[in-house]
Structure formats: structure tokens, C-alpha cells
PDB file of all heavy atoms in Angstrom:
ATOM      1  N   MET A   1       1.302  22.141 -40.794  1.00  0.00           N
ATOM      2  CA  MET A   1       1.776  23.037 -39.761  1.00  0.00           C
ATOM      3  C   MET A   1       0.586  23.780 -39.156  1.00  0.00           C
ATOM      4  O   MET A   1      -0.320  24.198 -39.869  1.00  0.00           O
ATOM      5  CB  MET A   1       2.760  24.046 -40.346  1.00  0.00           C
ATOM      6  CG  MET A   1       4.033  23.446 -40.915  1.00  0.00           C
ATOM      7  SD  MET A   1       5.068  22.660 -39.701  1.00  0.00           S
ATOM      8  CE  MET A   1       5.945  24.042 -39.091  1.00  0.00           C
ATOM      9  N   PRO A   2       0.608  23.985 -37.846  1.00  0.00           N
ATOM     10  CA  PRO A   2      -0.477  24.725 -37.201  1.00  0.00           C
ATOM     11  C   PRO A   2      -0.475  26.190 -37.644  1.00  0.00           C
ATOM     12  O   PRO A   2       0.575  26.766 -37.913  1.00  0.00           O
ATOM     13  CB  PRO A   2      -0.147  24.637 -35.714  1.00  0.00           C
ATOM     14  CG  PRO A   2       0.974  23.690 -35.581  1.00  0.00           C
ATOM     15  CD  PRO A   2       1.581  23.484 -36.909  1.00  0.00           C
ATOM     16  N   THR A   3      -1.647  26.783 -37.699  1.00  0.00           N
ATOM     17  CA  THR A   3      -1.762  28.208 -38.009  1.00  0.00           C
ATOM     18  C   THR A   3      -2.756  28.831 -37.043  1.00  0.00           C
ATOM     19  O   THR A   3      -3.730  28.197 -36.647  1.00  0.00           O
ATOM     20  CB  THR A   3      -2.254  28.445 -39.451  1.00  0.00           C
ATOM     21  OG1 THR A   3      -3.510  27.783 -39.625  1.00  0.00           O
ATOM     22  CG2 THR A   3      -1.272  27.916 -40.477  1.00  0.00           C
ATOM     23  N   ALA A   4      -2.487  30.082 -36.675  1.00  0.00           N
ATOM     24  CA  ALA A   4      -3.417  30.816 -35.813  1.00  0.00           C
ATOM     25  C   ALA A   4      -4.577  31.281 -36.676  1.00  0.00           C
ATOM     26  O   ALA A   4      -4.391  31.734 -37.803  1.00  0.00           O
ATOM     27  CB  ALA A   4      -2.719  32.006 -35.173  1.00  0.00           C
ATOM     28  N   GLN A   5      -5.778  31.156 -36.139  1.00  0.00           N
ATOM     29  CA  GLN A   5      -6.961  31.597 -36.861  1.00  0.00           C
ATOM     30  C   GLN A   5      -7.191  33.079 -36.600  1.00  0.00           C
ATOM     31  O   GLN A   5      -6.660  33.648 -35.652  1.00  0.00           O
ATOM     32  CB  GLN A   5      -8.173  30.784 -36.410  1.00  0.00           C
ATOM     33  CG  GLN A   5      -8.023  29.308 -36.697  1.00  0.00           C
ATOM     34  CD  GLN A   5      -9.216  28.519 -36.213  1.00  0.00           C
ATOM     35  OE1 GLN A   5     -10.245  29.073 -35.842  1.00  0.00           O
ATOM     36  NE2 GLN A   5      -9.085  27.211 -36.203  1.00  0.00           N
ATOM     37  N   ALA A   6      -8.003  33.708 -37.444  1.00  0.00           N
ATOM     38  CA  ALA A   6      -8.355  35.110 -37.241  1.00  0.00           C
ATOM     39  C   ALA A   6      -9.124  35.247 -35.928  1.00  0.00           C
ATOM     40  O   ALA A   6      -9.842  34.333 -35.526  1.00  0.00           O
ATOM     41  CB  ALA A   6      -9.196  35.613 -38.406  1.00  0.00           C
ATOM     42  N   ALA A   7      -8.956  36.392 -35.277  1.00  0.00           N
ATOM     43  CA  ALA A   7      -9.657  36.632 -34.011  1.00  0.00           C
ATOM     44  C   ALA A   7     -11.164  36.536 -34.208  1.00  0.00           C
ATOM     45  O   ALA A   7     -11.707  37.074 -35.165  1.00  0.00           O
ATOM     46  CB  ALA A   7      -9.293  38.007 -33.468  1.00  0.00           C
ATOM     47  N   ASP A   8     -11.830  35.805 -33.318  1.00  0.00           N
ATOM     48  CA  ASP A   8     -13.280  35.636 -33.385  1.00  0.00           C
ATOM     49  C   ASP A   8     -13.770  35.312 -31.978  1.00  0.00           C
ATOM     50  O   ASP A   8     -13.629  34.187 -31.512  1.00  0.00           O
ATOM     51  CB  ASP A   8     -13.637  34.517 -34.359  1.00  0.00           C
ATOM     52  CG  ASP A   8     -15.133  34.287 -34.484  1.00  0.00           C
ATOM     53  OD1 ASP A   8     -15.921  34.968 -33.806  1.00  0.00           O
ATOM     54  OD2 ASP A   8     -15.518  33.411 -35.280  1.00  0.00           O
ATOM     55  N   ALA A   9     -14.318  36.311 -31.308  1.00  0.00           N
ATOM     56  CA  ALA A   9     -14.772  36.136 -29.927  1.00  0.00           C
ATOM     57  C   ALA A   9     -15.890  35.118 -29.792  1.00  0.00           C
ATOM     58  O   ALA A   9     -16.096  34.544 -28.725  1.00  0.00           O
ATOM     59  CB  ALA A   9     -15.221  37.478 -29.360  1.00  0.00           C
ATOM     60  N   SER A  10     -16.616  34.850 -30.864  1.00  0.00           N
ATOM     61  CA  SER A  10     -17.722  33.891 -30.781  1.00  0.00           C
ATOM     62  C   SER A  10     -17.261  32.445 -30.946  1.00  0.00           C
ATOM     63  O   SER A  10     -18.025  31.523 -30.699  1.00  0.00           O
ATOM     64  CB  SER A  10     -18.775  34.214 -31.850  1.00  0.00           C
ATOM     65  OG  SER A  10     -18.253  33.997 -33.150  1.00  0.00           O
ATOM     66  N   ARG A  11     -15.999  32.245 -31.334  1.00  0.00           N
ATOM     67  CA  ARG A  11     -15.476  30.889 -31.522  1.00  0.00           C
ATOM     68  C   ARG A  11     -15.201  30.267 -30.154  1.00  0.00           C
ATOM     69  O   ARG A  11     -14.531  30.853 -29.312  1.00  0.00           O
ATOM     70  CB  ARG A  11     -14.198  30.939 -32.349  1.00  0.00           C
ATOM     71  CG  ARG A  11     -13.634  29.560 -32.661  1.00  0.00           C
ATOM     72  CD  ARG A  11     -12.427  29.601 -33.590  1.00  0.00           C
ATOM     73  NE  ARG A  11     -11.274  30.139 -32.891  1.00  0.00           N
ATOM     74  CZ  ARG A  11     -10.558  31.158 -33.318  1.00  0.00           C
ATOM     75  NH1 ARG A  11     -10.858  31.780 -34.420  1.00  0.00           N
ATOM     76  NH2 ARG A  11      -9.522  31.585 -32.631  1.00  0.00           N
ATOM     77  N   GLY A  12     -15.706  29.095 -29.931  1.00  0.00           N
ATOM     78  CA  GLY A  12     -15.474  28.381 -28.677  1.00  0.00           C
ATOM     79  C   GLY A  12     -14.288  27.459 -28.822  1.00  0.00           C
ATOM     80  O   GLY A  12     -14.364  26.444 -29.491  1.00  0.00           O
ATOM     81  N   GLY A  13     -13.173  27.807 -28.223  1.00  0.00           N
ATOM     82  CA  GLY A  13     -11.993  26.950 -28.281  1.00  0.00           C
ATOM     83  C   GLY A  13     -11.095  27.263 -29.466  1.00  0.00           C
ATOM     84  O   GLY A  13     -11.334  28.192 -30.234  1.00  0.00           O
ATOM     85  N   GLN A  14     -10.033  26.497 -29.566  1.00  0.00           N
ATOM     86  CA  GLN A  14      -9.036  26.610 -30.629  1.00  0.00           C
ATOM     87  C   GLN A  14      -8.344  27.971 -30.643  1.00  0.00           C
ATOM     88  O   GLN A  14      -8.061  28.539 -31.686  1.00  0.00           O
ATOM     89  CB  GLN A  14      -9.636  26.292 -32.006  1.00  0.00           C
ATOM     90  CG  GLN A  14     -10.177  24.895 -32.098  1.00  0.00           C
ATOM     91  CD  GLN A  14     -10.661  24.540 -33.488  1.00  0.00           C
ATOM     92  OE1 GLN A  14     -10.730  25.389 -34.373  1.00  0.00           O
ATOM     93  NE2 GLN A  14     -10.974  23.290 -33.684  1.00  0.00           N
ATOM     94  N   HIS A  15      -8.065  28.495 -29.436  1.00  0.00           N
ATOM     95  CA  HIS A  15      -7.355  29.771 -29.312  1.00  0.00           C
ATOM     96  C   HIS A  15      -5.918  29.562 -28.845  1.00  0.00           C
ATOM     97  O   HIS A  15      -5.199  30.531 -28.650  1.00  0.00           O
ATOM     98  CB  HIS A  15      -8.061  30.690 -28.306  1.00  0.00           C
ATOM     99  CG  HIS A  15      -9.429  31.103 -28.737  1.00  0.00           C
ATOM    100  ND1 HIS A  15      -9.647  32.117 -29.628  1.00  0.00           N
ATOM    101  CD2 HIS A  15     -10.647  30.615 -28.414  1.00  0.00           C
ATOM    102  CE1 HIS A  15     -10.950  32.260 -29.821  1.00  0.00           C
ATOM    103  NE2 HIS A  15     -11.572  31.353 -29.087  1.00  0.00           N
ATOM    104  N   GLY A  16      -5.491  28.324 -28.660  1.00  0.00           N
ATOM    105  CA  GLY A  16      -4.183  28.037 -28.068  1.00  0.00           C
ATOM    106  C   GLY A  16      -3.020  28.677 -28.783  1.00  0.00           C
ATOM    107  O   GLY A  16      -2.186  29.338 -28.157  1.00  0.00           O
ATOM    108  N   LEU A  17      -2.927  28.522 -30.081  1.00  0.00           N
ATOM    109  CA  LEU A  17      -1.794  29.082 -30.815  1.00  0.00           C
ATOM    110  C   LEU A  17      -1.843  30.607 -30.807  1.00  0.00           C
ATOM    111  O   LEU A  17      -0.806  31.261 -30.715  1.00  0.00           O
ATOM    112  CB  LEU A  17      -1.757  28.554 -32.244  1.00  0.00           C
ATOM    113  CG  LEU A  17      -0.509  28.887 -33.048  1.00  0.00           C
ATOM    114  CD1 LEU A  17       0.759  28.444 -32.316  1.00  0.00           C
ATOM    115  CD2 LEU A  17      -0.570  28.254 -34.422  1.00  0.00           C
ATOM    116  N   GLU A  18      -3.018  31.192 -30.845  1.00  0.00           N
ATOM    117  CA  GLU A  18      -3.146  32.654 -30.756  1.00  0.00           C
ATOM    118  C   GLU A  18      -2.572  33.153 -29.431  1.00  0.00           C
ATOM    119  O   GLU A  18      -1.859  34.151 -29.391  1.00  0.00           O
ATOM    120  CB  GLU A  18      -4.610  33.082 -30.840  1.00  0.00           C
ATOM    121  CG  GLU A  18      -5.264  32.832 -32.179  1.00  0.00           C
ATOM    122  CD  GLU A  18      -6.756  33.117 -32.122  1.00  0.00           C
ATOM    123  OE1 GLU A  18      -7.125  34.219 -31.676  1.00  0.00           O
ATOM    124  OE2 GLU A  18      -7.533  32.236 -32.518  1.00  0.00           O
ATOM    125  N   ILE A  19      -2.887  32.456 -28.340  1.00  0.00           N
ATOM    126  CA  ILE A  19      -2.398  32.847 -27.017  1.00  0.00           C
ATOM    127  C   ILE A  19      -0.887  32.684 -26.943  1.00  0.00           C
ATOM    128  O   ILE A  19      -0.179  33.577 -26.472  1.00  0.00           O
ATOM    129  CB  ILE A  19      -3.101  32.022 -25.914  1.00  0.00           C
ATOM    130  CG1 ILE A  19      -4.594  32.364 -25.890  1.00  0.00           C
ATOM    131  CG2 ILE A  19      -2.455  32.261 -24.553  1.00  0.00           C
ATOM    132  CD1 ILE A  19      -5.441  31.420 -25.076  1.00  0.00           C
ATOM    133  N   VAL A  20      -0.380  31.568 -27.428  1.00  0.00           N
ATOM    134  CA  VAL A  20       1.069  31.331 -27.404  1.00  0.00           C
ATOM    135  C   VAL A  20       1.792  32.414 -28.203  1.00  0.00           C
ATOM    136  O   VAL A  20       2.789  32.977 -27.743  1.00  0.00           O
ATOM    137  CB  VAL A  20       1.412  29.923 -27.944  1.00  0.00           C
ATOM    138  CG1 VAL A  20       2.907  29.755 -28.140  1.00  0.00           C
ATOM    139  CG2 VAL A  20       0.876  28.856 -27.004  1.00  0.00           C
ATOM    140  N   LYS A  21       1.297  32.759 -29.372  1.00  0.00           N
ATOM    141  CA  LYS A  21       1.933  33.796 -30.191  1.00  0.00           C
ATOM    142  C   LYS A  21       1.896  35.156 -29.493  1.00  0.00           C
ATOM    143  O   LYS A  21       2.819  35.955 -29.641  1.00  0.00           O
ATOM    144  CB  LYS A  21       1.265  33.890 -31.556  1.00  0.00           C
ATOM    145  CG  LYS A  21       1.614  32.713 -32.466  1.00  0.00           C
ATOM    146  CD  LYS A  21       0.915  32.796 -33.786  1.00  0.00           C
ATOM    147  CE  LYS A  21       1.544  33.866 -34.657  1.00  0.00           C
ATOM    148  NZ  LYS A  21       1.035  33.859 -36.028  1.00  0.00           N
ATOM    149  N   ALA A  22       0.855  35.425 -28.715  1.00  0.00           N
ATOM    150  CA  ALA A  22       0.718  36.716 -28.041  1.00  0.00           C
ATOM    151  C   ALA A  22       1.713  36.892 -26.900  1.00  0.00           C
ATOM    152  O   ALA A  22       2.111  38.018 -26.598  1.00  0.00           O
ATOM    153  CB  ALA A  22      -0.705  36.879 -27.520  1.00  0.00           C
ATOM    154  N   VAL A  23       2.138  35.815 -26.251  1.00  0.00           N
ATOM    155  CA  VAL A  23       3.005  35.939 -25.079  1.00  0.00           C
ATOM    156  C   VAL A  23       4.459  35.548 -25.339  1.00  0.00           C
ATOM    157  O   VAL A  23       5.280  35.634 -24.425  1.00  0.00           O
ATOM    158  CB  VAL A  23       2.457  35.121 -23.880  1.00  0.00           C
ATOM    159  CG1 VAL A  23       1.086  35.605 -23.487  1.00  0.00           C
ATOM    160  CG2 VAL A  23       2.453  33.641 -24.175  1.00  0.00           C
ATOM    161  N   THR A  24       4.791  35.155 -26.541  1.00  0.00           N
ATOM    162  CA  THR A  24       6.160  34.726 -26.815  1.00  0.00           C
ATOM    163  C   THR A  24       6.966  35.801 -27.526  1.00  0.00           C
ATOM    164  O   THR A  24       6.429  36.647 -28.220  1.00  0.00           O
ATOM    165  CB  THR A  24       6.199  33.448 -27.686  1.00  0.00           C
ATOM    166  OG1 THR A  24       5.530  33.704 -28.914  1.00  0.00           O
ATOM    167  CG2 THR A  24       5.564  32.286 -26.989  1.00  0.00           C
ATOM    168  N   GLU A  25       8.279  35.747 -27.323  1.00  0.00           N
ATOM    169  CA  GLU A  25       9.190  36.604 -28.066  1.00  0.00           C
ATOM    170  C   GLU A  25       9.466  35.989 -29.436  1.00  0.00           C
ATOM    171  O   GLU A  25       9.583  36.693 -30.425  1.00  0.00           O
ATOM    172  CB  GLU A  25      10.507  36.760 -27.319  1.00  0.00           C
ATOM    173  CG  GLU A  25      10.402  37.551 -26.055  1.00  0.00           C
ATOM    174  CD  GLU A  25      11.752  37.707 -25.375  1.00  0.00           C
ATOM    175  OE1 GLU A  25      12.710  36.988 -25.724  1.00  0.00           O
ATOM    176  OE2 GLU A  25      11.839  38.561 -24.488  1.00  0.00           O
ATOM    177  N   GLU A  26       9.624  34.677 -29.446  1.00  0.00           N
ATOM    178  CA  GLU A  26       9.902  33.947 -30.685  1.00  0.00           C
ATOM    179  C   GLU A  26       9.137  32.636 -30.662  1.00  0.00           C
ATOM    180  O   GLU A  26       8.968  32.025 -29.606  1.00  0.00           O
ATOM    181  CB  GLU A  26      11.393  33.649 -30.824  1.00  0.00           C
ATOM    182  CG  GLU A  26      12.249  34.881 -31.026  1.00  0.00           C
ATOM    183  CD  GLU A  26      13.710  34.510 -31.172  1.00  0.00           C
ATOM    184  OE1 GLU A  26      14.345  34.243 -30.138  1.00  0.00           O
ATOM    185  OE2 GLU A  26      14.181  34.470 -32.322  1.00  0.00           O
ATOM    186  N   LEU A  27       8.701  32.215 -31.827  1.00  0.00           N
ATOM    187  CA  LEU A  27       7.967  30.960 -31.952  1.00  0.00           C
ATOM    188  C   LEU A  27       8.507  30.227 -33.175  1.00  0.00           C
ATOM    189  O   LEU A  27       8.547  30.782 -34.268  1.00  0.00           O
ATOM    190  CB  LEU A  27       6.468  31.240 -32.116  1.00  0.00           C
ATOM    191  CG  LEU A  27       5.544  30.038 -32.190  1.00  0.00           C
ATOM    192  CD1 LEU A  27       5.569  29.253 -30.883  1.00  0.00           C
ATOM    193  CD2 LEU A  27       4.132  30.478 -32.504  1.00  0.00           C
ATOM    194  N   PHE A  28       8.961  28.991 -32.958  1.00  0.00           N
ATOM    195  CA  PHE A  28       9.510  28.180 -34.042  1.00  0.00           C
ATOM    196  C   PHE A  28       8.654  26.933 -34.213  1.00  0.00           C
ATOM    197  O   PHE A  28       8.289  26.299 -33.230  1.00  0.00           O
ATOM    198  CB  PHE A  28      10.950  27.746 -33.727  1.00  0.00           C
ATOM    199  CG  PHE A  28      11.886  28.893 -33.475  1.00  0.00           C
ATOM    200  CD1 PHE A  28      12.198  29.275 -32.181  1.00  0.00           C
ATOM    201  CD2 PHE A  28      12.439  29.591 -34.530  1.00  0.00           C
ATOM    202  CE1 PHE A  28      13.057  30.326 -31.931  1.00  0.00           C
ATOM    203  CE2 PHE A  28      13.306  30.649 -34.297  1.00  0.00           C
ATOM    204  CZ  PHE A  28      13.611  31.018 -32.994  1.00  0.00           C
ATOM    205  N   MET A  29       8.342  26.592 -35.453  1.00  0.00           N
ATOM    206  CA  MET A  29       7.597  25.370 -35.748  1.00  0.00           C
ATOM    207  C   MET A  29       8.376  24.574 -36.790  1.00  0.00           C
ATOM    208  O   MET A  29       8.783  25.118 -37.810  1.00  0.00           O
ATOM    209  CB  MET A  29       6.202  25.707 -36.275  1.00  0.00           C
ATOM    210  CG  MET A  29       5.307  26.298 -35.226  1.00  0.00           C
ATOM    211  SD  MET A  29       3.655  26.545 -35.846  1.00  0.00           S
ATOM    212  CE  MET A  29       3.578  28.311 -35.794  1.00  0.00           C
ATOM    213  N   GLU A  30       8.582  23.304 -36.488  1.00  0.00           N
ATOM    214  CA  GLU A  30       9.320  22.426 -37.392  1.00  0.00           C
ATOM    215  C   GLU A  30       8.516  21.159 -37.629  1.00  0.00           C
ATOM    216  O   GLU A  30       8.031  20.545 -36.679  1.00  0.00           O
ATOM    217  CB  GLU A  30      10.667  22.040 -36.784  1.00  0.00           C
ATOM    218  CG  GLU A  30      11.568  23.214 -36.459  1.00  0.00           C
ATOM    219  CD  GLU A  30      12.795  22.756 -35.704  1.00  0.00           C
ATOM    220  OE1 GLU A  30      13.754  22.330 -36.369  1.00  0.00           O
ATOM    221  OE2 GLU A  30      12.758  22.812 -34.467  1.00  0.00           O
ATOM    222  N   GLN A  31       8.391  20.768 -38.877  1.00  0.00           N
ATOM    223  CA  GLN A  31       7.727  19.514 -39.210  1.00  0.00           C
ATOM    224  C   GLN A  31       8.678  18.370 -38.895  1.00  0.00           C
ATOM    225  O   GLN A  31       9.835  18.389 -39.297  1.00  0.00           O
ATOM    226  CB  GLN A  31       7.351  19.491 -40.695  1.00  0.00           C
ATOM    227  CG  GLN A  31       6.465  18.339 -41.077  1.00  0.00           C
ATOM    228  CD  GLN A  31       5.091  18.448 -40.453  1.00  0.00           C
ATOM    229  OE1 GLN A  31       4.467  19.489 -40.531  1.00  0.00           O
ATOM    230  NE2 GLN A  31       4.641  17.389 -39.832  1.00  0.00           N
ATOM    231  N   GLU A  32       8.219  17.414 -38.132  1.00  0.00           N
ATOM    232  CA  GLU A  32       8.994  16.232 -37.765  1.00  0.00           C
ATOM    233  C   GLU A  32       8.436  15.039 -38.547  1.00  0.00           C
ATOM    234  O   GLU A  32       7.341  15.118 -39.096  1.00  0.00           O
ATOM    235  CB  GLU A  32       8.879  15.974 -36.262  1.00  0.00           C
ATOM    236  CG  GLU A  32       9.475  17.070 -35.399  1.00  0.00           C
ATOM    237  CD  GLU A  32      10.991  17.089 -35.449  1.00  0.00           C
ATOM    238  OE1 GLU A  32      11.608  16.025 -35.634  1.00  0.00           O
ATOM    239  OE2 GLU A  32      11.556  18.182 -35.305  1.00  0.00           O
ATOM    240  N   PRO A  33       9.167  13.931 -38.599  1.00  0.00           N
ATOM    241  CA  PRO A  33       8.639  12.754 -39.295  1.00  0.00           C
ATOM    242  C   PRO A  33       7.252  12.337 -38.780  1.00  0.00           C
ATOM    243  O   PRO A  33       6.412  11.891 -39.542  1.00  0.00           O
ATOM    244  CB  PRO A  33       9.684  11.677 -39.020  1.00  0.00           C
ATOM    245  CG  PRO A  33      10.950  12.438 -38.791  1.00  0.00           C
ATOM    246  CD  PRO A  33      10.525  13.719 -38.117  1.00  0.00           C
ATOM    247  N   VAL A  34       7.055  12.510 -37.479  1.00  0.00           N
ATOM    248  CA  VAL A  34       5.737  12.222 -36.894  1.00  0.00           C
ATOM    249  C   VAL A  34       5.336  13.444 -36.074  1.00  0.00           C
ATOM    250  O   VAL A  34       5.840  13.660 -34.988  1.00  0.00           O
ATOM    251  CB  VAL A  34       5.783  10.970 -35.981  1.00  0.00           C
ATOM    252  CG1 VAL A  34       4.436  10.730 -35.341  1.00  0.00           C
ATOM    253  CG2 VAL A  34       6.226   9.754 -36.774  1.00  0.00           C
ATOM    254  N   GLY A  35       4.471  14.286 -36.608  1.00  0.00           N
ATOM    255  CA  GLY A  35       3.985  15.455 -35.875  1.00  0.00           C
ATOM    256  C   GLY A  35       4.766  16.720 -36.152  1.00  0.00           C
ATOM    257  O   GLY A  35       5.510  16.822 -37.127  1.00  0.00           O
ATOM    258  N   THR A  36       4.606  17.679 -35.248  1.00  0.00           N
ATOM    259  CA  THR A  36       5.230  18.992 -35.370  1.00  0.00           C
ATOM    260  C   THR A  36       5.883  19.358 -34.049  1.00  0.00           C
ATOM    261  O   THR A  36       5.302  19.157 -32.988  1.00  0.00           O
ATOM    262  CB  THR A  36       4.165  20.058 -35.711  1.00  0.00           C
ATOM    263  OG1 THR A  36       3.488  19.661 -36.887  1.00  0.00           O
ATOM    264  CG2 THR A  36       4.780  21.424 -35.923  1.00  0.00           C
ATOM    265  N   ARG A  37       7.097  19.903 -34.124  1.00  0.00           N
ATOM    266  CA  ARG A  37       7.791  20.391 -32.922  1.00  0.00           C
ATOM    267  C   ARG A  37       7.581  21.896 -32.859  1.00  0.00           C
ATOM    268  O   ARG A  37       7.872  22.620 -33.806  1.00  0.00           O
ATOM    269  CB  ARG A  37       9.280  20.096 -32.991  1.00  0.00           C
ATOM    270  CG  ARG A  37      10.055  20.622 -31.793  1.00  0.00           C
ATOM    271  CD  ARG A  37      11.546  20.498 -32.004  1.00  0.00           C
ATOM    272  NE  ARG A  37      11.877  19.154 -32.447  1.00  0.00           N
ATOM    273  CZ  ARG A  37      12.717  18.351 -31.814  1.00  0.00           C
ATOM    274  NH1 ARG A  37      13.313  18.746 -30.726  1.00  0.00           N
ATOM    275  NH2 ARG A  37      12.971  17.148 -32.288  1.00  0.00           N
ATOM    276  N   ILE A  38       7.079  22.375 -31.715  1.00  0.00           N
ATOM    277  CA  ILE A  38       6.855  23.803 -31.515  1.00  0.00           C
ATOM    278  C   ILE A  38       7.703  24.245 -30.338  1.00  0.00           C
ATOM    279  O   ILE A  38       7.626  23.674 -29.250  1.00  0.00           O
ATOM    280  CB  ILE A  38       5.369  24.107 -31.258  1.00  0.00           C
ATOM    281  CG1 ILE A  38       4.545  23.663 -32.459  1.00  0.00           C
ATOM    282  CG2 ILE A  38       5.178  25.589 -30.964  1.00  0.00           C
ATOM    283  CD1 ILE A  38       3.056  23.801 -32.275  1.00  0.00           C
ATOM    284  N   THR A  39       8.543  25.258 -30.556  1.00  0.00           N
ATOM    285  CA  THR A  39       9.396  25.803 -29.519  1.00  0.00           C
ATOM    286  C   THR A  39       9.030  27.265 -29.338  1.00  0.00           C
ATOM    287  O   THR A  39       9.031  28.034 -30.296  1.00  0.00           O
ATOM    288  CB  THR A  39      10.886  25.688 -29.923  1.00  0.00           C
ATOM    289  OG1 THR A  39      11.171  24.327 -30.224  1.00  0.00           O
ATOM    290  CG2 THR A  39      11.795  26.167 -28.811  1.00  0.00           C
ATOM    291  N   ALA A  40       8.706  27.657 -28.102  1.00  0.00           N
ATOM    292  CA  ALA A  40       8.325  29.031 -27.805  1.00  0.00           C
ATOM    293  C   ALA A  40       9.332  29.633 -26.834  1.00  0.00           C
ATOM    294  O   ALA A  40       9.695  29.019 -25.836  1.00  0.00           O
ATOM    295  CB  ALA A  40       6.927  29.067 -27.194  1.00  0.00           C
ATOM    296  N   ARG A  41       9.780  30.842 -27.125  1.00  0.00           N
ATOM    297  CA  ARG A  41      10.704  31.560 -26.244  1.00  0.00           C
ATOM    298  C   ARG A  41       9.908  32.654 -25.538  1.00  0.00           C
ATOM    299  O   ARG A  41       9.321  33.524 -26.182  1.00  0.00           O
ATOM    300  CB  ARG A  41      11.838  32.163 -27.053  1.00  0.00           C
ATOM    301  CG  ARG A  41      12.872  32.812 -26.219  1.00  0.00           C
ATOM    302  CD  ARG A  41      14.051  33.183 -27.070  1.00  0.00           C
ATOM    303  NE  ARG A  41      14.751  34.265 -26.401  1.00  0.00           N
ATOM    304  CZ  ARG A  41      15.682  34.977 -26.944  1.00  0.00           C
ATOM    305  NH1 ARG A  41      16.048  34.737 -28.176  1.00  0.00           N
ATOM    306  NH2 ARG A  41      16.257  35.934 -26.279  1.00  0.00           N
ATOM    307  N   ILE A  42       9.903  32.604 -24.203  1.00  0.00           N
ATOM    308  CA  ILE A  42       9.081  33.498 -23.397  1.00  0.00           C
ATOM    309  C   ILE A  42       9.979  34.308 -22.454  1.00  0.00           C
ATOM    310  O   ILE A  42      10.821  33.735 -21.753  1.00  0.00           O
ATOM    311  CB  ILE A  42       8.052  32.711 -22.567  1.00  0.00           C
ATOM    312  CG1 ILE A  42       7.150  31.914 -23.497  1.00  0.00           C
ATOM    313  CG2 ILE A  42       7.240  33.623 -21.669  1.00  0.00           C
ATOM    314  CD1 ILE A  42       6.249  30.927 -22.800  1.00  0.00           C
ATOM    315  N   ALA A  43       9.789  35.629 -22.430  1.00  0.00           N
ATOM    316  CA  ALA A  43      10.526  36.484 -21.497  1.00  0.00           C
ATOM    317  C   ALA A  43       9.895  36.332 -20.120  1.00  0.00           C
ATOM    318  O   ALA A  43       8.686  36.445 -19.965  1.00  0.00           O
ATOM    319  CB  ALA A  43      10.470  37.935 -21.940  1.00  0.00           C
ATOM    320  N   LEU A  44      10.714  36.080 -19.107  1.00  0.00           N
ATOM    321  CA  LEU A  44      10.212  35.922 -17.753  1.00  0.00           C
ATOM    322  C   LEU A  44      10.219  37.229 -16.971  1.00  0.00           C
ATOM    323  O   LEU A  44       9.563  37.337 -15.953  1.00  0.00           O
ATOM    324  CB  LEU A  44      11.023  34.858 -17.008  1.00  0.00           C
ATOM    325  CG  LEU A  44      10.989  33.465 -17.636  1.00  0.00           C
ATOM    326  CD1 LEU A  44      11.861  32.512 -16.840  1.00  0.00           C
ATOM    327  CD2 LEU A  44       9.573  32.958 -17.720  1.00  0.00           C
ATOM    328  N   SER A  45      10.959  38.228 -17.453  1.00  0.00           N
ATOM    329  CA  SER A  45      11.051  39.505 -16.755  1.00  0.00           C
ATOM    330  C   SER A  45      11.355  40.599 -17.762  1.00  0.00           C
ATOM    331  O   SER A  45      12.076  40.377 -18.735  1.00  0.00           O
ATOM    332  CB  SER A  45      12.152  39.442 -15.709  1.00  0.00           C
ATOM    333  OG  SER A  45      12.327  40.700 -15.095  1.00  0.00           O
ATOM    334  N   ASP A  46      10.836  41.790 -17.512  1.00  0.00           N
ATOM    335  CA  ASP A  46      11.140  42.927 -18.382  1.00  0.00           C
ATOM    336  C   ASP A  46      12.493  43.543 -18.069  1.00  0.00           C
ATOM    337  O   ASP A  46      13.098  44.173 -18.914  1.00  0.00           O
ATOM    338  CB  ASP A  46      10.067  44.015 -18.234  1.00  0.00           C
ATOM    339  CG  ASP A  46       8.760  43.619 -18.875  1.00  0.00           C
ATOM    340  OD1 ASP A  46       8.766  42.749 -19.759  1.00  0.00           O
ATOM    341  OD2 ASP A  46       7.731  44.190 -18.489  1.00  0.00           O
ATOM    342  N   THR A  47      12.967  43.363 -16.842  1.00  0.00           N
ATOM    343  CA  THR A  47      14.224  43.966 -16.442  1.00  0.00           C
ATOM    344  C   THR A  47      15.249  42.877 -16.150  1.00  0.00           C
ATOM    345  O   THR A  47      14.943  41.874 -15.518  1.00  0.00           O
ATOM    346  CB  THR A  47      14.046  44.840 -15.184  1.00  0.00           C
ATOM    347  OG1 THR A  47      13.494  44.056 -14.144  1.00  0.00           O
ATOM    348  CG2 THR A  47      13.114  46.014 -15.464  1.00  0.00           C
ATOM    349  N   PRO A  48      16.477  43.071 -16.589  1.00  0.00           N
ATOM    350  CA  PRO A  48      17.513  42.068 -16.317  1.00  0.00           C
ATOM    351  C   PRO A  48      17.845  42.006 -14.826  1.00  0.00           C
ATOM    352  O   PRO A  48      17.851  43.023 -14.126  1.00  0.00           O
ATOM    353  CB  PRO A  48      18.719  42.536 -17.121  1.00  0.00           C
ATOM    354  CG  PRO A  48      18.382  43.857 -17.683  1.00  0.00           C
ATOM    355  CD  PRO A  48      16.954  44.166 -17.385  1.00  0.00           C
ATOM    356  N   GLN A  49      18.125  40.814 -14.314  1.00  0.00           N
ATOM    357  CA  GLN A  49      18.520  40.610 -12.924  1.00  0.00           C
ATOM    358  C   GLN A  49      20.002  40.904 -12.788  1.00  0.00           C
ATOM    359  O   GLN A  49      20.791  40.593 -13.650  1.00  0.00           O
ATOM    360  CB  GLN A  49      18.223  39.170 -12.502  1.00  0.00           C
ATOM    361  CG  GLN A  49      16.760  38.808 -12.565  1.00  0.00           C
ATOM    362  CD  GLN A  49      15.944  39.558 -11.528  1.00  0.00           C
ATOM    363  OE1 GLN A  49      16.411  39.809 -10.422  1.00  0.00           O
ATOM    364  NE2 GLN A  49      14.752  39.959 -11.890  1.00  0.00           N
ATOM    365  N   GLN A  50      20.394  41.483 -11.640  1.00  0.00           N
ATOM    366  CA  GLN A  50      21.824  41.767 -11.411  1.00  0.00           C
ATOM    367  C   GLN A  50      22.321  41.027 -10.207  1.00  0.00           C
ATOM    368  O   GLN A  50      21.717  40.704  -9.315  1.00  0.00           O
ATOM    369  CB  GLN A  50      22.026  43.254 -11.244  1.00  0.00           C
ATOM    370  CG  GLN A  50      21.733  43.971 -12.522  1.00  0.00           C
ATOM    371  CD  GLN A  50      22.238  45.415 -12.497  1.00  0.00           C
ATOM    372  OE1 GLN A  50      23.094  45.765 -11.693  1.00  0.00           O
ATOM    373  NE2 GLN A  50      21.720  46.216 -13.357  1.00  0.00           N
TER     374      GLN A  50
END
């Protein structure tokens, strides 16, 4: 399963999961027979539309 690494400004690359975790409300990871399924829930607006 993927894991976010500790913050390190000197690291070049491999920040994808850190960024996804920072902008999502919920993040689900499931091991599949081949690979991993990652589902991210992202809020599109702070205020509900009427």
C-alpha cells in the first residue's frame, strides 16, 4: 500500500500522495488482485449551492 513520506523540502519528487491527502476530505486505499485502488473525495465548494 502507498504511504505518504515525511515532509522534506529537499526531496525531488514523490510528493503526490502528500498532496492528495492535503486536499481531500477522505482517502480510501484498497489492495486489488493487481495493484491498488485509491479513491479520493474532494470538496468542490465550501458553501452549499441552493
